[in-house]
C-alpha positions in Angstrom: -4.9 21.1 -20.4 -2.7 18.4 -19.3 -3.9 15.8 -16.4 -1.8 13.3 -14.3 -3.4 11.1 -11.6 -1.2 8.8 -9.7 -2.0 6.4 -6.9 -0.8 8.4 -3.9 -1.4 8.1 -0.2 -3.6 10.8 1.5 -0.6 12.2 3.4 1.4 12.6 0.1 -1.5 14.4 -1.6 -1.6 17.0 1.3 2.1 17.7 0.7 1.9 18.4 -3.0 1.2 22.0 -4.1 1.5 23.6 -7.5 0.1 27.1 -8.2 -2.8 27.3 -10.7 -3.0 23.4 -10.8 -5.6 21.4 -9.1 -4.1 18.1 -7.6 -6.5 15.3 -7.3 -6.2 11.9 -5.7 -6.7 9.1 -8.3 -6.6 5.3 -8.4 -5.3 4.2 -11.8 -6.8 0.6 -11.2 -10.4 2.3 -11.0 -12.3 5.1 -12.4 -10.4 8.5 -12.5 -12.3 11.6 -10.9 -12.7 13.4 -14.1 -15.5 13.7 -16.6 -15.6 12.3 -20.2 -13.5 14.2 -22.7 -12.1 16.5 -20.1 -8.5 16.7 -21.4 -6.3 17.2 -24.3 -3.3 15.6 -22.9 -2.7 12.6 -20.3 0.8 12.0 -19.0 1.5 8.7 -17.1 5.3 8.4 -16.2 6.5 5.3 -14.4 3.0 4.3 -13.4 1.5 1.2 -15.3 4.1 -1.2 -14.0 3.1 -0.3 -10.4 -0.7 -1.2 -10.8 -2.5 -4.4 -10.9 -4.5 -3.4 -14.0 -2.8 -1.4 -16.8 -5.9 -1.9 -19.1 -8.1 -0.2 -16.7 -5.7 2.7 -16.7 -5.5 3.0 -20.4 -9.3 2.5 -20.7 -9.9 5.5 -18.4 -7.1 7.6 -20.4 -9.3 7.1 -23.6 -12.4 8.1 -21.6 -11.1 11.4 -20.3 -9.3 12.6 -23.5 -11.0 14.5 -26.3 -11.0 13.2 -29.7 -7.5 13.6 -31.1 -6.0 13.7 -27.5 -2.6 12.7 -26.8 -1.2 10.4 -24.2 2.4 10.0 -23.2 3.4 6.9 -21.3 6.6 5.6 -19.9 7.3 2.0 -18.9 10.6 0.2 -18.0 12.3 -1.2 -21.2 12.2 -4.8 -20.5 13.1 -5.5 -24.3 16.4 -3.9 -24.7 19.2 -6.3 -25.5 20.6 -6.3 -22.0 17.4 -7.2 -20.4 16.6 -9.8 -22.9 19.8 -11.5 -21.9 19.2 -11.1 -18.3 15.7 -12.8 -18.8 17.6 -15.7 -20.8 20.2 -16.2 -18.0 18.4 -15.4 -14.8 14.7 -15.9 -15.6 14.1 -12.1 -14.6 14.9 -8.7 -15.6 16.5 -5.9 -13.8 13.2 -4.2 -13.3 11.1 -7.2 -12.4 12.9 -9.3 -9.8 11.5 -12.1 -7.8 10.1 -10.8 -4.5 10.0 -13.1 -1.5 7.2 -12.8 1.0 9.5 -11.4 3.6 10.5 -8.6 1.2 6.7 -8.0 0.3 5.9 -7.8 4.0 8.7 -5.0 4.5 7.3 -3.1 1.8 3.8 -3.3 3.1 4.9 -2.1 6.5 6.8 0.9 4.9 4.1 1.8 2.4 0.8 1.4 4.3 0.1 -2.0 2.8 0.6 -0.8 -0.7 3.8 -2.4 -1.9 2.9 -1.5 -5.5 4.0 2.2 -4.7 7.6 0.9 -4.3 7.6 -2.2 -6.3 7.2 -3.1 -10.0 4.4 -5.5 -9.9 3.2 -5.8 -13.5 5.8 -6.5 -16.2 4.6 -4.5 -19.3 6.7 -4.1 -22.4 6.4 -2.5 -25.9 4.3 -5.3 -27.2 1.8 -5.3 -24.3 1.6 -1.5 -24.3 1.0 -1.1 -27.9 -1.7 -3.9 -27.9 -3.6 -2.2 -25.0 -3.3 1.3 -26.5 -4.6 0.2 -29.8 -7.5 -1.9 -28.1 -8.7 1.4 -26.7 -8.6 3.5 -29.9 -5.0 4.9 -29.6 -2.5 4.8 -32.5 1.2 5.0 -31.8 2.7 8.5 -32.8 6.3 7.9 -31.8 8.5 5.9 -29.6 11.6 7.3 -27.7 14.3 6.1 -25.4 15.8 7.9 -22.4 19.3 7.2 -23.3 21.4 4.3 -24.7 23.1 1.8 -22.6 26.7 2.9 -21.9 27.8 -0.7 -22.5 25.5 -1.4 -25.5 28.6 -1.9 -27.8 29.2 -5.1 -25.9 26.0 -6.7 -27.4 26.4 -5.6 -31.0 27.1 -9.2 -32.3 23.8 -10.4 -30.7 21.9 -7.2 -31.8 23.2 -7.9 -35.5 22.0 -11.5 -35.3 18.6 -10.4 -34.0 18.2 -7.8 -36.9 19.4 -10.2 -39.5 16.8 -12.8 -38.5 14.3 -9.9 -38.3 15.2 -8.9 -42.0 14.9 -12.6 -43.1 11.4 -12.9 -41.6 8.7 -12.7 -44.3 7.2 -9.2 -44.7 3.7 -10.1 -43.6 5.0 -11.7 -40.5 7.2 -8.8 -39.7 4.3 -6.5 -40.0 1.9 -8.8 -38.0 4.5 -9.3 -35.2 6.0 -5.8 -35.0 9.3 -7.4 -35.9 11.1 -4.1 -36.9 9.7 -2.1 -33.9 11.0 -4.7 -31.7 14.3 -4.4 -33.3 14.5 -0.8 -33.4 17.2 1.4 -31.7 14.4 2.7 -29.4 13.5 -0.7 -28.2 16.4 -3.0 -28.7 19.2 -0.4 -28.1 17.2 1.6 -25.4 18.1 2.5 -21.9 16.1 1.8 -18.9 12.9 3.6 -20.0 10.7 3.4 -23.0 8.5 6.5 -23.8 5.5 6.1 -26.2 3.2 8.9 -27.5 0.1 7.9 -28.8 -3.0 9.7 -30.1 -6.7 8.9 -29.6 -8.6 8.4 -32.9 -11.8 10.4 -33.2 -13.8 7.3 -34.2 -12.9 5.5 -31.0 -12.9 8.4 -28.4 -16.4 7.6 -26.9 -14.9 4.4 -25.1 
């Protein structure tokens, strides 16, 4: 049985209807309103970057999943080649731009003092996501990209350099630092969104 829980305002909850499916209001920064080991699947799409505590959310995913349960998570791909260069040149990426106090106040006024609904407030990339998932008993099953950047060919010389450096890195360090994954097509040549599927190991499912 799939489950989704998103930080919605009460007015938004009342507007959602889906035949045969119960819609619950949940807080991804807190405890989800579900029992332990209640579900086989959890889907969290474009959610972790909007909350203060992604670790708490993934801890809760582990709690509500049965042994062998699967989680599907999507996050902004801040580690593709275009975003890496933007970080180098500007000090920020497309998904996590600086926010002035005035901008935050406008968002708070528009979203009932919950600017995180509209803004990306927590930069989380492949490395951070994988670390948190593995910390709470998940194993990465697969990584996917939404679609390649149309202008990715412009960055091929830099991509080739990154992959050459990766290939020359000692095998032990490559494994320890997830070098090959970070230089993969899904991450390095991915589009705006990174999609990760992970499975909760039976030994760690009682978190």
